[in-house]
Backbone as JSON, one array per atom type, in Angstrom:
{
  "sequence": "MGVHEVIDAIRKGYRHPKPEKCPDRAYELMIRCWNADPHARPSFATLHSTLENFDKVDEDRYYEHY",
  "N": [[-15.83, 14.25, 5.98], [-18.07, 11.6, 6.48], [-18.43, 8.31, 7.96], [-20.13, 6.64, 6.45], [-19.93, 7.9, 3.95], [-17.28, 7.47, 3.44], [-17.12, 4.68, 3.27], [-18.76, 4.26, 1.1], [-17.31, 5.59, -0.94], [-15.03, 3.95, -0.97], [-16.09, 1.55, -1.82], [-16.73, 2.29, -4.31], [-14.31, 2.26, -5.48], [-12.28, 4.24, -4.76], [-9.09, 5.1, -3.62], [-6.65, 6.06, -1.23], [-4.46, 8.57, -2.39], [-1.06, 8.21, -3.22], [1.27, 9.09, -0.78], [3.48, 11.9, -0.8], [6.22, 11.45, -0.18], [6.36, 8.7, -0.21], [7.77, 5.58, -1.01], [7.45, 4.1, -4.25], [7.26, 1.29, -4.37], [6.34, 0.68, -1.73], [3.73, 1.82, -1.77], [2.5, 0.47, -3.86], [2.43, -2.0, -2.65], [0.6, -1.3, -0.52], [-1.72, -0.75, -2.16], [-2.25, -3.31, -3.13], [-2.99, -4.49, -0.75], [-5.4, -3.43, -0.24], [-7.2, -4.35, -2.07], [-10.4, -5.25, -3.22], [-11.17, -7.83, -3.35], [-10.54, -10.4, -1.23], [-8.99, -12.64, -1.69], [-7.16, -11.81, -3.51], [-5.39, -10.19, -2.2], [-2.17, -9.76, -0.59], [-0.62, -12.37, 1.26], [-0.04, -12.9, 4.75], [2.47, -13.89, 4.98], [3.71, -13.18, 2.7], [3.57, -10.26, 3.08], [5.03, -10.06, 5.49], [7.68, -10.97, 4.45], [8.22, -9.21, 2.3], [8.23, -6.71, 3.72], [10.05, -7.27, 5.56], [12.45, -7.33, 4.11], [12.42, -4.83, 2.92], [13.88, -2.53, 3.45], [16.44, -3.38, 2.73], [16.23, -3.81, 0.07], [15.22, -1.51, -1.17], [16.78, 0.6, -0.15], [18.57, 2.51, -1.32], [16.77, 3.82, -3.03], [14.98, 4.88, -1.24], [16.42, 6.66, 0.26], [16.93, 8.48, -1.8], [14.64, 10.17, -1.8], [14.89, 11.8, 0.35]],
  "CA": [[-16.46, 12.99, 5.31], [-18.54, 10.68, 7.46], [-18.15, 6.94, 7.84], [-20.92, 6.12, 5.48], [-19.37, 8.39, 2.7], [-15.92, 6.77, 3.28], [-17.51, 3.26, 2.9], [-19.29, 4.37, -0.29], [-16.21, 5.85, -1.84], [-14.13, 2.78, -1.16], [-16.88, 0.62, -2.66], [-16.67, 2.85, -5.73], [-12.95, 2.34, -5.98], [-11.44, 5.3, -4.19], [-8.09, 4.65, -2.76], [-5.96, 7.32, -0.92], [-3.37, 8.78, -3.25], [0.31, 8.03, -2.74], [1.96, 10.3, -0.17], [4.67, 12.5, -1.6], [7.62, 10.84, -0.1], [6.15, 7.22, -0.09], [8.32, 4.81, -2.1], [6.45, 3.49, -5.12], [7.09, -0.05, -3.94], [5.41, 0.68, -0.59], [2.43, 2.2, -2.22], [2.07, -0.69, -4.58], [1.93, -3.0, -1.63], [-0.59, -0.78, 0.07], [-2.84, -0.96, -3.07], [-2.58, -4.72, -3.27], [-3.68, -4.84, 0.59], [-6.73, -2.64, -0.33], [-7.89, -5.09, -2.98], [-11.69, -5.61, -2.82], [-11.16, -9.31, -3.36], [-9.66, -10.8, -0.18], [-8.02, -13.66, -2.19], [-6.07, -11.04, -4.35], [-4.5, -9.47, -1.26], [-1.09, -10.57, -0.19], [-0.72, -13.11, 2.41], [0.74, -12.36, 5.81], [3.83, -14.36, 4.81], [4.17, -12.2, 1.65], [3.74, -8.98, 3.67], [6.26, -10.08, 6.32], [8.93, -11.21, 3.68], [8.36, -7.99, 1.58], [8.61, -5.63, 4.65], [11.43, -7.59, 6.28], [13.58, -7.0, 3.28], [12.16, -3.66, 2.21], [15.02, -1.57, 3.68], [17.57, -3.87, 1.99], [15.93, -3.68, -1.45], [14.91, -0.03, -1.45], [17.45, 1.62, 0.8], [19.1, 3.64, -2.15], [15.7, 4.57, -3.59], [14.39, 5.5, -0.09], [17.24, 7.91, 0.57], [16.73, 9.58, -2.79], [13.58, 10.94, -1.41], [15.22, 12.69, 1.53]],
  "C": [[-16.89, 12.06, 6.43], [-18.23, 9.24, 7.1], [-18.89, 6.36, 6.7], [-20.36, 6.55, 4.06], [-17.94, 7.72, 2.4], [-16.3, 5.28, 2.66], [-18.0, 3.29, 1.29], [-18.29, 4.66, -1.22], [-15.33, 4.76, -2.02], [-14.82, 1.73, -2.01], [-16.84, 1.09, -4.15], [-15.35, 2.83, -6.29], [-11.94, 3.33, -5.55], [-10.37, 4.66, -3.45], [-7.3, 5.85, -2.45], [-4.82, 7.41, -1.81], [-2.04, 8.58, -2.53], [0.84, 9.13, -2.01], [3.21, 10.73, -0.87], [5.93, 11.71, -1.46], [7.54, 9.26, 0.09], [6.87, 6.55, -1.28], [7.24, 4.18, -2.99], [6.16, 2.1, -4.64], [6.1, -0.24, -2.7], [3.93, 0.87, -0.88], [1.86, 1.02, -2.97], [1.66, -1.83, -3.68], [0.74, -2.64, -0.85], [-1.91, -0.99, -0.87], [-3.25, -2.39, -3.12], [-3.39, -5.21, -2.0], [-5.07, -4.28, 0.44], [-7.64, -3.38, -1.42], [-9.28, -5.52, -2.52], [-11.94, -7.1, -2.62], [-10.1, -9.84, -2.36], [-8.6, -11.78, -0.65], [-6.95, -13.03, -3.13], [-5.22, -10.34, -3.47], [-3.39, -10.39, -0.95], [-1.24, -11.19, 1.08], [0.11, -12.54, 3.6], [2.24, -12.67, 5.52], [4.39, -13.43, 3.72], [4.52, -10.84, 2.23], [5.02, -9.08, 4.57], [7.64, -10.18, 5.4], [9.2, -9.82, 2.89], [8.94, -6.88, 2.57], [9.75, -5.87, 5.39], [12.62, -7.1, 5.45], [13.42, -5.61, 2.42], [13.27, -2.64, 2.33], [16.27, -2.06, 2.86], [17.46, -3.66, 0.51], [15.89, -2.29, -1.91], [15.72, 1.05, -0.89], [17.95, 2.77, -0.12], [17.98, 4.45, -2.65], [15.08, 5.36, -2.44], [15.2, 6.81, 0.21], [17.24, 9.01, -0.5], [15.62, 10.51, -2.55], [13.76, 12.03, -0.26], [16.47, 13.46, 1.31]]
}
């Protein structure tokens, strides 16, 4: 797939599917980051806080995948 096809697919709403072992919470955050509306995307502060505490909140769920 070339660059132009990728851009076209993204404009039509395509988003990469969730990787098999990716925690749901991480994928939900990724989807929010890919929002076409920049104002609907999480702020850096939100990303920092979420990712800083990610291992504490989801540690049990993360290890369930491995």
